[in-house]
N, C-alpha and C positions, 0 to 999 in steps of 0.2 A: 725328456726335459727334466732338469733337476727339480727336487721338491721345493726348493727355495730359490727364487730368482731375485737378484739385486737390480731392480729397475731404477734405482737412484744413480748408479755408477755412470758418470758421463762418458766413459770409454765405450760403453755398450752402444752408444748412439753414433759413433764415428762412421760406421759402415752403413748407417741408415736406421730409420725407426724400427723398433723391435716388434713388428706386427704379428709375427708368429707367437711370440711370448704373450702379447696382449690378448690374442685370440684365445689361447689356452686359459689365461686367467679370467677372461670374460665368462668362459664356460664353467670354470671351477671355483674361482674366488673373485667375483666381480667387485667386491669392496675389499681390497688387498692391503694387509699391513706390511709396511716396508721400514726397516731400520735405517738409521742414518749415522754416519760417523760423528761422534762428538756431541750429539744433541738428540732430543727426542725424535722418533720416526714419525710416520704419517700414514694415513689411510688414502690409498690410491683408488679413486672412483672411476671405474672403467666403462660402465654402461651408459648409453645415451640418456635413458630415462632417469637414472640415478644422478647423473651430472646435471640434468635439467632441474631436478628437485632441489639440489644444493643451490643452484644459481637463483632459483625462484624464492628462496627463503634467506634473504641477506641478513636478517637480524639473528637468525639461528646459526648461520654459517657466515661469519663476519670476515670481510676484507680488511677492516680497519684495525682489528684487535692486534694482529701481528703481521700485517702486510700480505703480499700475494706470491712471494717466493718461498721455497721450502726452508731455506736457512733463516733462523731467527735473527732479526736485525738488532744492531746496537740501539739503545734507547734514543739517542739523538737522531740517528738515521730514521728510526721508526716515526719519531715526531715530525720530521720534515716530510717523509713520504706520505703522511696522512693528509697532506694538502693536494695529493693527486686524486683525480676523479676515480681511478680504478681502485684506490685504497680507501674510499669513503663508503660508509653505510648510510641508509636512509635514517633520518630525514635530511641530513647534511648533503648527501649525494644529490638529492633532488633539487635542493636550493642552488647548488653550484652548477649543475648540469643545465638547468632550465634557461639561464640567460645565453647559453652558447648554442642551444638547439637550433634556433632559426638559421644560424650561419652554416649549418651542416645539412639543411633540408635538401631533398632531391633536386628541387627546381633551382636552388641557389648553386649547388655543386654543378648542375648541368650547364650553367652559364660559363663554367670554367673550361668546357671542352675544347674550345678553339685554342686557348692558351696552352693547355696540356698537349694538344696535338702539335702545336708549334714547337714546344720544348722537345717533345719526342722526336720530331723530324730532325732537329738540330743535333741531338745526341746520336741518333742513328746515322746521320750524315757524317759526323766525325768518325764513328766506328767504321763506316765504309772505307774511309781513307786508310785505316789501319789494316783492315781485312782480318787479321788474327788478333783476337782480343780475349781477355778474361771477362766473360760476360757478366759476372757478378759485380765487379767493381768498375769496369770500364763502360758498362752500359746500364744494367739494371739498377745499380745504386744511384745513378745520377738523376733519374727522373723524380723520384720522391723527394730527394733533397732539394731540388730546385722548386718543385711545387710547394712543398711545405715552407721553404724559405720565403717565397713570394707571399704565400697565404698569411704567414705570421708577421712578415716584415723584417726578416733577418737580413743584415747586409750581405750582399752577394760574396764578398771576399771571405766571409766566415762560413759559407756553406760546406766546403770540404772538411773543415775541422768539426763542425757540428755533426756531419755524417760519420766521421770517425768516432766521436764520442758516443753516438747512438749505437753503433755496432759494438763498442766495448761494453756498454752498459748491460747488454743482454748476453754477452759472450765471455764472461769472466772466467769460465772454466776452460777456455782454450788458450794455452800459453802463447800461441802464435799471434793471437789478437790482442791479448792483455799484456803487451810487452813494454809499453812506454813507462818511463820511470814514475810518473805521477799515478799511473794505474796501480803500481805495486803498493802505494801508500794511500790511495784513495780509489774511487771508482769513476768511470766515465760519467756516470749519472750525477755524482756530486760535483765534479768539475763543471759539467754543463749547467748545473743549478747556480753555481757561482757566476758563470757567464750571464745567465738569465737575470740574476739579481741586479747586476750592473746594467744590463740592457734595459730593465724596467726603470731604474733610476734615471737613465739617460732619456728614455722616451717620455717620462713625466715632465721633462723640461722643454719638450718640443710640442709643436702643434699636432693635434690628432691626425692620423692618416687613415686611409681606407684599407685597413688590414685588421687581422685578428688580434694583434697585440693591443692596438688602440681600443678595440671593442672590449677586451678583457679588462684593461686598466681602468676603463670608464664605467664598467658594469657594476650592478648591485647584486651581491651574492648573499642575500638573506639579511646580513647585518651591515651592509654597506660595501664599499669597494674592497678589492683584494689588497693585502699588504704586498710589498715587494717580495717577501719570502714566499708567500702563497703563490704569487705569480711565477716564481722560479720553479716551484714544483709542478704547476700547471704546464709551463713551458716544456719541461723535461718530458712529461707524458706525451704532449702533442708531438714533439719532435721525434721521440723514440718510436712511437706508434706509427707516425707518418713515414719515417725513413726505413726502419729495420724490417718491419713486417711486409711492407710493399716490395722492398728489394727481394725478400724471400719469395714472395708471390711471383714476381716476374722471372727470376732466375730459375727457381724450382719448376715453374710452369713451362719454361722452354725445355728443361731437361725431361719433364714428363712427356712432352710432345715428341721430342727427339727419340725417346725410347719406345714410343708408340707411333711409328711412321705412318701406319694406315690411317690413324685418326688425325695426324698432322696433315696428311693429304686431303682428308675431308674438310678440314678447316680452311685450307688454302682454296679449295674449290667453292666453299660456301661460307662467306664471312659472317652470315647470320648465326653461325654456330659458336661464335666467339663468346658471347655472354654466358652460355651454358658451359663452355670450356673453362672460363674463369671460375665459375662456381665449382666445377669438378676439381680443378687445380687446388682450390681452397680446401676442399674436403680431403683430397689425396695427400697434400703436403701442407697442412695447416701451419702457419708461420711459427706458432708457439706450441710446445707440447702440453703445457698445463698452466693453471693459475691455482694458487692456494687459498683456502679459507681456514678459519679457526672457529670451532664450535663454542657457543656461549652458554649452552646447556647440554646435559646428557640427552642423547637422541638415539634413534635406531634407523639405519639405512639399509634397505634390502636384507633385513634380518640380522644385521651386524650392529652390536651395541657400541656406540661411540661416546666417549666420556667428554664432559665439559673441558675445554681447553685443548682438545686434540687437534692436530693438523689434519686437514682434508685437502687432497689435491684433485682438482677436476681435470682429468686427463683427456684432453680433446683428441689427441692422436689415436687413442683407443676408441672413444665414443664415435668418432667419424668413420670407423670401420665396423660398427656394431651390426652384427648379422640380423638382429631383430628389426632394424630400421632400414638398412641398405641391402637390396638384393645384390648378390655377387659382390659383396662389400670390398673384397681385396682387388677388384678389377678397376682400372682406370677407364671411365666411360663418359665421353663428352656429351652423350645423349641422355644422361641420367636425369630423370624427372619423375617425381619431385626429388629435391636434393636438400633435405633439412640438416645440413652440416652445422656444426657448432663453432666454426672457426671465428665468427664474430661475437661469440658469446650468446647469451640469451637473457631475457628479463631486464632488470634494472641496469645491468652493466653491458647491455648490447652495444656494440662498438659505435661511438658517435660518428666516426669517419667512414662508415660502411659505404656510403654513396661515392665518396671520393676514391676509396680503394677500388671499387668496381669500375668506376670511370677510368681510372688510370690503367687498370688491367685491360679493359676493352680497347681503349685507344692505343695502348702500347702494342698489343698483339696485332691489331689492324695495321698499324704502320710498319711493324717489323716484317710481317708476311708480305706486305705490298712492296717494300723496298728490297727485300732479299729473296730471290727465287730459290737460293740454296743456302742452307745453314748446316754446317758440318761440325760435329763434336770432334776435336782434335786431340783430346787427352782425357784422362779420368777426372770426373767431378770429385771434389774434396768437400767434405761436410764439416761444419763447426762441431767441435767437441763440446757438447752441451746437452744436459737433460732438460733445458728450458727452451733454447733457441733451435727450432727445427729448420735449419737453413744451410745453404752452401757457402763456402768461403772461396771456392774457385770452380769455374766452369770454362775451360778453354774451347773456343769455337772459332770457325772460319766463316765469315759472312761474305757472301758473293751474290 
């Protein structure tokens, strides 16, 4: 292995996560300095315990200071992004998250199971008519876009475009995805924010509905209701998180099972194994490689001195394979228990939609395996070129 590995290079991830490299770095340099082209580099935090430490100290390791991606944002972009929950620090984060928490509790999300199952069956029924499909976009991407669309109250005719914007917002490093003309001058995230701003203005002129948009627009977030601009940022986070990460979970989960046919057979024989399978898929192919923080004071992490203002990247893809936490950590094991993966984050920024993601994953695989006795991969899976998005952009399969 070379003395210096460029773990920032998006091309390195096209053939799959760099688990062998991460394993060597966890052993030799678990807090690893990585240069970046054109701007300051960052500290990659690769161990489970160190990542947890960073996440549990949000005032020292700030999401709000410079955002959550490695590239420093433009000032205007940073100002807008600070209205997203994932880019807020306490106490503002607490004030904005609290009014939403009840809508995402386990018992509330559980009441959505019937509708999620109905949507899933419709999607899979349409896929059965085709037989040969790109599982990523023809199947896996449709469920979260419809669930989030209904949850938020987005008009149905807008769901396909919203899904496209969500994919583009986390896949700017892949030229095949970021090809539209507006993406070259803007980002999918900003275009979606403009849509959401107009959406909020329109909804304020209408009677409240039983959906998340009405709840947010009428809520009290510390100093009163959200502005339309604040709603736009909230909308973007909800939609991107609900669409992109769940699509990655479902498509990468199927690929994991197809490449482990003995475990696929076990799940087919015993559907009670599906919840554990979903958790292992989340560990094995966590939807996002990392989130960034910025230090607000000088500190020391695992013996490494980190200066105030340094970038720190919490590398979930590495921490989820940490040998100190997971026995036989490189193996895919649907029976793994306990499974303290970090794919939903930890501490203050633990994913608000965790119960929805788990429900969608369980229902989807229950219905998929019930409807299709045979699922065959018919061509190579293709991955997104990205050091952020740990997902597939193509998975050709035959459903029968």
